[in-house]
N, C-alpha and C positions, 0 to 999 in steps of 0.2 A: 905596521904590526896589526894583526887581527884582534879585534875586541872580542873577549869572551862573554857569551851571552848567559843570562841567568834569569829564572822566573821571579818576577816581582809581584806586587799586589794585584789582585783581581778586583774589578769595578763592574758596575752595571753599565755605565756609559762612559767612554773616553772621548774628550774633545781635544783636537790638535790645533793649537793657535789661539791667542788670547786677544785678538784684536776685536773690533766691534761685533763681528759674527760669532767668533768663538766665545766672547764674554756672555752673549745672549743665550746661545746654545747650552753653555754649561750651567748657567743659573737656572734656566728652564728645566733642564733634566733633573737638577738637584731638587729644585722646588716641588717636582712631582714625586719625590721620595726615592730617587735613584742614587745610589752611591756613585759619584762622578769625579773623574780625574780631568782637570784642565791642565794640559801640558803646553808650555810655551817657551820659546827660545830664550827670551829675556824678561824677567819679572818687572823690570822697569819700562817695559813697552806695553803693558796691559792697557787696552782701550786707547792706545796712543793715537795722536792725530798728526801724521806726518805731513799731510797737506793742509788744506784750509781749516783752521780752528773754529769751525762753525757746525751747527746742526739745524736742519729744516730747509725751508724754501719751497718753491712750487712742487707739488706731488710729494717731494721728500718729507716735508713737515707733516703731511698726512700720514705717511708710513710711520713716523714717530709717534703720532697719536694712536695709530692702529697697534703698535708695539705696546703702548701703555694700557690700551683697552684689552689686550690679551694677557696682561701680567708680566710684560717685559720690563727691562730697566733703563733703557736709553732716556725716556722722557724724564723719569725721576732724576736721572744723573745730571742732565743738562739744566734742570730747574735748580739743581743745587749749585751749579758751577758757571752760570752764564755771567757775562759782563754787559751784554746788551741784548734786548729782545725787541723784535719788530714784527708786525703784522704786514705781509705783503699783499699787494693787489686789492687793498681795500675799496678802491673805486670800481672794482669789477664785481661779478657775481659770486655767490658762495661757493661754486664749484672750483674755482681757481684761487680762492683766498688760501693763504699759507703762513704759518708762523716760521720765523727764522731767528735763531740765537747765536750770538758771537760767544764762544766759549773761552774760559780760561783753560788752555789746554793742559796745563800741569795739574790744576785742581781737578779737571775731568778725569784725567788718568788715575789720580790718587784715590777719588771718591769711588770709581768703579772698582779699584783694586781692594779698597776697604770693604765694600759690599761683597765681593767675591770671597775675601778672607774670612768674613763673618757669616757666610752661608752655610748652614747645616748641610750635611751630606756631600760637601764640594771640597775637594783638595786641589790646591794649586801648586804646581811644581815646575821648576825650571828644567828644561831639557829639549832635545831635538828628536822628532820622530823621523827615523830613517827608512823604515819599511813596515808593511802590513804583515800581521799574522793571518793567514787565510786557511780554512779548512772546509772542504766539501762545498766549495762555491760561496762561502760566507766569509766575511771579515770578523775575526774573533780577537782582535787587539792590534798592538803596534809593538815594534821593537825600536828602543831609543838608541842614540848614538853612543850611550854609555854601555850598551849591551842589555839593559833591563827590558824584559818582556812583560808588557802590561796587558792582561787579558780583559775582555769586556763582552757584554751581549750586543752592543752596538758601538759604532765609532763614528764620530763627526769630524771630517777634515775641513780646517778653515784656515789654511796656511797663508792666504792672502799673497801680497806682493813680494814675500820672502822666497816663494817657489822659484828656485834657480834665479833669484834676482840679480840683475846687473845694472849698475848705476853708470850713467853717462853724463860727462860734462866736457863738452867740446871734444878734444882728442883723447881725454882721460876716460878709461873704462876700467871697472873693477867689479868683482863678484861681491854682492851686497844685498841685504834687505832694506827696507825703508829707513831714512834716517841714519845711515851707516850702522845698521844693526847686522847680526849674523844672518846669512841667507840659509834656506833649507834646500840643499842640493840633492840628496839622495832620494827623498820621497817621490820626487817626479820621476826619477828613473825606475823606481819600483812601480809606480802607477803604469808606466809604458809596458813594463814587464807583464803585468796583469791584463794588458789588452786596451787600456784607456787611450783615447786620442786627445792629444794635448795641442795647444797652439800658444803662440806668443803674443801678449799684448804689451802696450806700454803706457805709462801715465808719467806725470812730472809735477814738479812744484816751481814756484818762482823763488827768487832770492828773498832773504830776511834782511831787514835793515834796522839800524839803531834809531829808535824813536826819538832820542834826543837830538838827532841830526836832521829831522825832517822840519821843513818850514811849513807849518799847517796854516799860516795866515794867507797863503796863495791857493789853498785848497778849499773845497766846499765840505762843510760839516754834515755828517749823517748821523744824527742822534737816535737813541732808542725811543720807544714809545713810553709815554706816561701812563696810558690806558693799560689796566691790568690784563695780563694774558700769561698763560703757562702751557707747557707741553703736557704735563700729566694732569689728568682729572682729579688726581688726589692732592695736588699742591694747593694749599690755602691761598687766597688772594692777600691775606694779611702779610705774607712774606715777600711780596713783589718787590723787586729791587729798584729803588728810585735813583741810587747813585750809580748810573750806567756810564760806561765808556763809549764816547763817539767813535765812529769810523769817519774816514775822510775821503773825498773824491778827487781825483785828478785824472789827467789824459796823457797818453802818448802824443807825439807830434811828428811832423815831417822829419825833423832832425833824427828822432828815435828811429823812424822807419829806414832813413838812410843808412844809419849805422848798421842796422840788421841786414839790409839788402847788400851793403858792401862786405859783409862778413858770411853770407850764405854758404860760401865754399868751405867754412869751417863749421857749418851747422850740421850736427848729427842727423837732424831730420832730413836733410837734403843731400848730404854726401854719401848716403848708403850705409852708414855705421848703424842706424837704428833699423832693426828688422820687424819689431813688434808693431802692431796696429794701435794707433792712439785714439782717444775719445773725441768723437765729432764735436760734441757739445761743450768741450773744455779744451780747446786747441791751445798750443803753445803761441806765444806772441809772434815768433817768427813764421808760424804757419798762418796766423791771421793776417800778417802783413803781405804774404804772398797770395793768399786766397782772395782777400779783399783789398786788391791793389788800389781801387778807387777811393778808398777811405784814407783820410789823412790824420785820423786820430782814433783811438780806442779808449774805452773807460778803464780805470784803475782804481780799485778800492784799497785804501790803506787800513789794514785791520789789525788791532791789538792781539797779541798771543796770550796775554793774561795781565793780571794786576800787578805781579811781582816780577816782571821782566820788561826789558826795553826792546825786545824783539817785535818788529812788526812784519806782518805778511802782506805782500804787494799783489793783491788778488787781480787776476787778469794778465800777469806778467810771467806765466810759467815759461820756462826756457831751459834748453840744454847747451846754449851757446858756451864758448870758453869762458872762463872766469873774468878775464881782463875785458872781453867784450860785454859781458853783463854789467861791468862797472861803468862803462861808458854809456850803455843804454839807460841805466839808472839815472845818471848824471844829466841826461838830456830831457828828463821829465821835470815839469813844474813842481816845485816843492821838494824834489829830490836832488837838487843841483849839488848839495854838499852831504848827501846821505852816505853813511858808512855801511857797506855791506857786511853782515855778520855771518851769513851763510849763502853760498851760491846756490842758484837753483839748479835742478838736475832732472834727467829722465831716468826712469827706471823700468826695465823690461822684465817680464815675469811670465811664468807658465799658467795656462788656464785649461781647465777641464772642459772639453766641448759639452755645453749643457744638454744637448740632445740625448746624451747618455744617462739622463737623470729622469726620475718619476716625478710627479707632481708633489710628492713628499720630500723631494730632494735626496731620496735614496738613489744609489746608483743601479743601473739595469745589469752591470757586469757582475757586482758582487753584492750578495744580500747583506743587510745589516751595516752597510757602509754609506754614509751620508757625506754630501760636501756642501759648503755654504760660503758666501761672501765673494770677494774679488776672485777667488779660485774658480767660481762659476762663470766669470766673465762680465760681472757687473763693475760699476765704478761708484764711489761714494759710500760714506759711513753708514747712511740711513738704509740702502739697498742691502748692505752686508748685514746689518743688525736684523732687518726683517727676515732675511733668509736664515740667519743663525737662529732666531727664535723658532721658525717653522721646522728647522732641521732637528734642533734640540727637543722640541715637543715629540716629533716622530721617532727620534732615537730613544726618548724616554718611554714612549708608548711600546715600542718594540722590545725594549729591556723588561717591561713589566708584563709582557706577554699579551698585550692588547691587540685584538685582531683588527679593529677599525682604526685606520690612520687618520690623521688630522689634515685636511685639504681644504685650502682657501680658493674659491673660484673667482673668476674675474668680477663677478657681481657682488662679492663679499668684501674685497679690499684691494688697495693697490698693491699690497703684498701678493695677492692672487694674480693680478695682472702681470706683474713682474715675472713670477715663477712660470705661469702659463707661457708668456712670451719666450722664455729661456728655454724650456723643455720642448716647446712646439716648433719654434722658429730658429732656435739657436741665435748666435749673435756673431757678426764679422768684425765687431769693434766693442770696445767697453761699453756696457749697456747703462744707460742712465734713464731713470724714471722721469717721464713728462706727463702732464695732464692730459695731452692729446692722445697718449696711449690707451687711456681708459675710455671706452665707449660708453660706460655708465658712470661718468665722473660726476654727474648731478646727485647720484646718491651715494657717492664715495666721497664725502666731503670731510674736512677737518673737524667740523662742529659736531658730527654725528657718529664718529668712530665708536664711542662707548655705546651707543644704541644698537650698533652693528654687531659688536664683537665681545662685550663684556660678558654675556651669558656664556658664551663659549670658553672664554678664559676661566670662568668660575667652575664649569664643568671639568675643565682639565686640571683644576686645583691650583691655578696660578693667581686666581683672584680671591682674596679673602672673603670670608662670610661677612665681616664688617663692611668691607668695601662694597660688596654685592647688594647688601641691605640698603646701603646709601644710594646705590645706582637705581634700585627698584623704586625707592621713594622719589627720585628725580622722574623716573618714567611714569610713575602714577600721577604726579603732579602736572606733567605735560599732558598726559591723555585726559585728565580731568579738566584741565583749562581748554583744551581743544574742544571738548564735549560742550563745555559751557558756552564758548564762543559761537558754536554751531547751533545753540538753542536761544540765545539772547538776541533780541532784535533792537536796532537803532532806529528811531522813528525821525522823520523830517521835523525840525524845529528851528527856530530863528538862530539858536546858539550853534547847532549842528551845521547849518548851511553858511553861517557867518565864518565858521572855521573852514569849511571847504573852499569858499570864495577866496579866503586869505591865502590858501594853499595853491590856488589857481585850479581847483578841481571843480567838477559839475555838482552843483547842489542836489540834494536828495528831493525826488517827488513822492516816493513810497518808501516804507520801512524796509530795511534790509538786515540780514543776519550780521552779527558783529564780526564774524569770520569773513563775510563778503566785504564789509567795510574795510577791514584790515588788508584785504588783497589789493587795494588801491596803492599804487607805487609811492605816493606822497604821504601815506598815513602809516604811523608807527603803532606798536601795541601800547605805548604810553598815551597816544592820542586817543585810542579807543577807550581806554580806562576812564577818559573824562566824561564818557556818555553812558557808561554802564556800571552797575554795582561793583565794587572791588571784590577780587577773589577771596575765598575763605582763608587762604594762607598767603603770605608773602612769597613771591616767586623768585627763584635764583636767576641772575641774569643769564646763565646758560639755558634755563627753560625758556625764558623769554625769547632768546635768540633763536631757539628751535620753532617755537610758536610762529614767529614772523617768517622764518625761511619755509616751513612746512606749508603755511597758507599762501604765501605769496607766489610760491613755485609750484603749487599743488598740481596745475595741469601737466607741466613738464615732468614732474616726478611720477605722476601716474603713468605716462607714456613709457618712461624708463622702466618702471616696474612691470609693465605689460611686456617689454622686450626681454626683461630678466626671467619672467615666467616661461616665455618661449624658449629661451636658452636652457633653462632647467629641465625642460622636457627633452631636449637634445642631449644634455649631460646624463640623462637616465639611460640613454641608449648605449650600453657598453660594448665594447669590441672584445671578443674572446682573446685571451692570452695566447691560445695555441693557433691563432689565426695563420693561414698560409696564403699570403698575398700572391704567390706564384700560381695559385689555383683559380684566381679570379681573372676571367677573360674579359676584355673590353676596357681595362684600366689604361689611361694614358701612360706613356713610358715614364714621364717626370712623376706622375702621381705614384705609380708602383714603386719607383725608386724612393721617394720621400716616405711614403707609408712604411716601407721595409726598414728604412733607416730610423725613424722617430718612433715607430710603434705606438701610435696614439691610443689611449685607454677608452675614449668615448667618441661617438659620432661628431659631437660638438668640437672636440679637440682637432679631429680630422679636418674639419671644415676651415680651420684657422691656419693650416699648413700651406705655405705659399707653393703653388703648382698643383694643388689639388682642386679641381673645379667642381661645380655643382653636379655634372654628369658622372664624375667619379664617385662622389658621395652618393648618388642614387644607385649606381651599380653596387657599391659596397654595401649599403643598406639592404638591397635585395638579397644578397649572397649571405648576409648574416641572418636575415629573417628565415631563409630557407635552410640554414644550418649545414651548408655544404662545403665549408671552408676550413675545417679543422686539419691540422697536420696528421698524417698517419704515422704512428710510431710503432716500434716493435717489429 
């Protein structure tokens, strides 16, 4: 029976999907003053964590800090709902340190839902978007499965793995979104009708086990940190959680691997059942056993899913094996010999919009006023999704308000900028995951300085309150004042100073040095320096002290990185005209010609990052732009 359509309410912004991308997009648009509709298939799945109930980690944790600095919600939400907090890579340099939190998955969902429900200008509604409303090449709303037509000035699609989702467990296959939720089947077909190129990706989860049936005594405890840390710059140290829940470490073994090898003929990954491409950096356990056949064990982390549940997540054990095989695999692992499986692991296939069809604002090139975000753009991970959602929500909000200037984060601004540039410039052949190695300016894109990089921009957008901005300016002023003081005060050689240096295994002073130079010694801390100079006029916050030490100890490296950024910005300023006709440019290599036409880069800098476009092609392109000879002839 055909559903009768009817006109429903008008909005400024509509966001489809209330996962981590959609939640951030809707909150950002609403906080900018736009009347916003957040439409989701299931209200019980808002900001749900169908995979690992954790936030942060290398690169990802920095994204969460960036979201916070811009006025997003993920950092606040995890700070309210974590059960464990750990700083990773503490023995390495500041560029790769990252915070990671284990979340109470149910509390995380509920806290985000509460925030959304209480946000002015934001309406949360259950429903499924089946198709777009399009007029004159622009998206002007969506049609729900009930027939309701919602109109808006801009639309953000963040449908995630629900997009024609298909769950696979051994020989069992069925249409489903994550965690056995309803899939979204019609929207993908409508996007194809409008000319979008889609592809299939897949991800998966491990089984969940009953924590009361785990033998923790034969596993290794992984406790949280006692040292205070938070994701949000707004969270006070006084509320740091001391009663944290430990994770536990165990390993697969040759018996586990034999069970997997003996059942590979039933593994959808290898039997041809799974068509979608899976994530390289988070492979299934059967994939790991085949790819790394020389290894006789793999790490598994047993992670709690919350305070009020006995479900435990077996991190590193993602699988789509048949259920009875999963049970045998689990029972072969030390500590899990008697574990009761509460939910089997599964693989899920879903549709992805080829991201080269997007602009750096995450607006689509095919339809104006339509933005996409999250796993729908080919990424993996809650943090990557949330970062895109925030960016898409900001730009959809700006478009709805009639603002001409979009919000774009460059590679030198944020990890979010690195991710988006990678997606729209290079595309992706597999679920994209942020890594520190993807950021060429990672020394200036650290977790500790996200507020210094982005808070002002968040305030300009109206997402950072005046009160918080004032607090940020006070921190910045204290930092600059103390750096100036350390660059003016001298430490002279004395018996006390040199005795201290000898004890540290350092060379004694022969002449006086600036306090800043003294602090650059690797064995010296800010607290050490303060023994030999007058105290600062005000007591400094630990985060200011952290900044002082990093900025001075790594000053030479940071300066070189900033010089490379300045060169990049000059190239970013060289715009490529929208009406460029690449067919009119003689001398381009065939691959460069094809890639430039396909991706349509907006700047010379972006063009240089396209694989297959070499320096000779860039030189030819630059000359043609300067000569102004390449505009398409119309009419």
